[in-house]
C-alpha positions as CSV (number, residue, x, y, z in Angstrom):
1,X,50.6,-28.8,-3.2
2,X,49.6,-29.1,0.3
3,X,50.6,-25.5,0.8
4,X,48.5,-24.3,-2.2
5,X,45.4,-26.1,-0.8
6,X,45.9,-24.6,2.7
7,X,46.2,-21.0,1.1
8,X,43.2,-21.6,-0.9
9,X,41.1,-22.9,2.1
10,X,42.3,-19.9,4.0
11,X,41.3,-17.5,1.5
12,X,37.9,-19.2,1.2
13,X,37.5,-19.2,4.9
14,X,38.3,-15.5,5.3
15,X,35.9,-14.4,2.4
16,X,32.8,-16.5,3.5
17,X,31.9,-14.5,6.7
18,X,32.5,-11.2,4.7
19,X,30.0,-12.3,1.9
20,X,27.6,-13.4,4.6
21,X,27.8,-10.1,6.3
22,X,27.4,-8.2,3.2
23,X,24.3,-10.2,2.3
24,X,22.8,-9.9,6.0
25,X,23.3,-6.0,6.0
26,X,22.1,-5.1,2.5
27,X,19.0,-3.1,2.6
28,X,16.6,-3.7,-0.2
29,X,14.5,-0.7,-1.3
30,X,10.9,-1.8,-1.9
31,X,9.3,-1.0,-5.2
32,X,5.8,-1.6,-6.6
33,X,5.1,-3.4,-9.8
34,X,1.7,-3.6,-11.7
35,X,1.5,-7.5,-10.6
36,X,1.1,-6.2,-7.0
37,X,-2.2,-4.6,-7.7
38,X,-3.6,-7.2,-10.4
39,X,-5.2,-9.2,-7.4
40,X,-7.6,-6.1,-6.9
41,X,-9.0,-6.3,-10.2
42,X,-12.8,-6.9,-10.3
43,X,-15.7,-5.9,-8.1
44,X,-16.0,-5.3,-4.4
45,X,-18.5,-4.9,-1.7
46,X,-18.0,-3.1,1.7
47,X,-18.1,0.0,3.5
48,X,-16.5,3.4,4.0
49,X,-15.8,4.7,7.5
50,X,-14.8,8.1,7.9
51,X,-14.2,10.7,10.6
52,X,-16.6,13.6,10.2
53,X,-14.9,16.9,10.1
54,X,-17.4,19.0,12.0
55,X,-18.4,16.3,14.8
56,X,-15.3,14.5,15.1
57,X,-17.5,11.3,15.2
58,X,-17.0,8.3,12.8
59,X,-19.7,7.6,10.2
60,X,-20.0,4.4,8.2
61,X,-21.9,3.9,5.0
62,X,-22.2,1.1,2.4
63,X,-19.6,1.4,-0.5
64,X,-18.7,-0.7,-3.5
65,X,-15.7,-0.5,-5.7
66,X,-14.9,-1.8,-9.2
67,X,-11.1,-2.0,-10.0
68,X,-10.1,-2.0,-13.6
69,X,-7.2,-1.4,-15.8
70,X,-6.4,2.2,-16.3
71,X,-5.2,4.0,-19.5
72,X,-1.5,3.0,-19.0
73,X,0.0,-0.2,-18.1
74,X,1.0,1.3,-14.5
75,X,-2.5,2.6,-13.9
76,X,-5.6,1.0,-12.1
77,X,-9.1,2.7,-12.2
78,X,-11.1,2.8,-9.1
79,X,-14.8,3.5,-9.4
80,X,-16.5,3.9,-6.0
81,X,-20.2,3.8,-5.7
82,X,-22.3,4.4,-2.6
83,X,-25.8,2.6,-2.7
84,X,-27.5,4.9,-0.3
85,X,-25.7,8.2,-1.6
86,X,-25.3,7.9,-5.5
87,X,-24.7,11.6,-5.8
88,X,-21.4,10.9,-3.9
89,X,-20.1,8.2,-6.4
90,X,-16.5,9.1,-7.4
91,X,-13.5,7.8,-9.5
92,X,-10.0,7.5,-8.6
93,X,-6.8,5.8,-9.8
94,X,-3.7,3.9,-8.5
95,X,-0.8,5.0,-10.6
96,X,2.6,3.4,-10.1
97,X,5.7,5.6,-11.1
98,X,8.2,4.0,-13.7
99,X,10.7,3.3,-11.0
100,X,7.9,1.7,-8.8
101,X,9.0,4.1,-5.9
102,X,5.8,6.2,-6.0
103,X,2.1,5.5,-5.8
104,X,-0.1,8.4,-7.0
105,X,2.9,10.6,-6.6
106,X,3.4,9.6,-2.9
107,X,6.6,7.9,-1.7
108,X,6.5,4.4,-1.0
109,X,7.5,3.8,2.6
110,X,7.0,0.0,2.9
111,X,5.8,-3.2,1.1
112,X,5.3,-6.3,3.0
113,X,3.3,-9.4,2.7
114,X,1.9,-10.6,6.1
115,X,1.6,-14.1,7.4
116,X,-1.9,-14.3,5.8
117,X,-0.6,-13.6,2.4
118,X,-1.9,-10.1,2.5
119,X,0.1,-7.5,0.6
120,X,0.4,-4.2,2.6
121,X,1.7,-1.1,0.8
122,X,2.2,2.1,2.7
123,X,2.7,5.5,1.1
124,X,3.3,9.0,2.8
125,X,3.4,12.6,1.8
126,X,3.1,16.0,3.3
127,X,-0.3,17.7,2.7
128,X,-3.3,19.4,4.7
129,X,-6.1,17.8,6.6
130,X,-8.9,20.0,7.8
131,X,-6.9,23.0,6.7
132,X,-3.9,22.0,9.0
133,X,-0.5,20.8,7.7
134,X,0.0,17.3,8.2
135,X,1.8,14.0,7.2
136,X,-0.7,11.7,5.4
137,X,-0.1,8.0,5.2
138,X,-2.2,5.9,2.7
139,X,-2.3,2.1,3.6
140,X,-3.4,-0.5,1.1
141,X,-4.1,-4.1,2.1
142,X,-4.7,-6.5,-0.9
143,X,-5.6,-10.1,-0.8
144,X,-7.7,-12.5,-2.8
145,X,-10.8,-11.8,-0.9
146,X,-9.8,-8.5,1.1
147,X,-9.2,-5.0,0.0
148,X,-8.6,-2.2,2.5
149,X,-7.7,1.4,1.6
150,X,-7.0,3.5,4.7
151,X,-5.9,7.2,5.2
152,X,-4.2,8.1,8.4
153,X,-3.1,11.7,9.5
154,X,-0.6,13.1,11.8
155,X,-0.6,16.9,12.2
156,X,2.7,18.8,12.4
157,X,2.0,19.7,16.0
158,X,1.3,16.2,17.1
159,X,2.8,12.9,17.6
160,X,-0.4,10.9,17.3
161,X,-1.7,9.2,14.1
162,X,-5.5,9.0,13.5
163,X,-7.6,7.2,11.0
164,X,-9.4,9.8,8.8
165,X,-11.0,7.1,6.7
166,X,-11.0,3.5,5.7
167,X,-12.7,1.5,2.9
168,X,-13.0,-2.1,3.8
169,X,-14.1,-4.4,1.0
170,X,-14.6,-8.0,0.4
171,X,-14.7,-9.5,-3.2
172,X,-18.2,-9.4,-4.7
173,X,-19.9,-12.8,-5.5
174,X,-19.5,-13.8,-9.2
175,X,-22.1,-12.2,-11.4
176,X,-22.7,-9.2,-9.0
């Protein structure tokens, strides 16, 4: 009987470190869910800051955003309005792939919640910016009263990222 107990304890002792090692080294692939973006539903006020292509200088203008449910369960509608430039009003969307690994067709790079409870989602894709091949990174920061949508660009012949544009919103007061 003592012998069986010792063998059992030895087996358990050998397996515990291996199971802990397996858990510690396991890499979890981030994926998106519609619940991640539901916090953004509603109306937002803020600004759009972008780098002008011709001057290379930043320009900031007022911007508002209304986020609603889209045509499918994995889509959110984005209605941008610009109080000082209504001719520039535009629409967009956030569409999550079925497997949650793409947002608007762009590869999900990371999904983390920071210490302030803000969800940060980063996607990346190859494209063109100012007619030059580039890696384009989209960063979404979502919280109960904060919404930031930022586009960063790194040209193929460069190691430097720069901010092409950034929407920075706070939740609009009720009844706005």
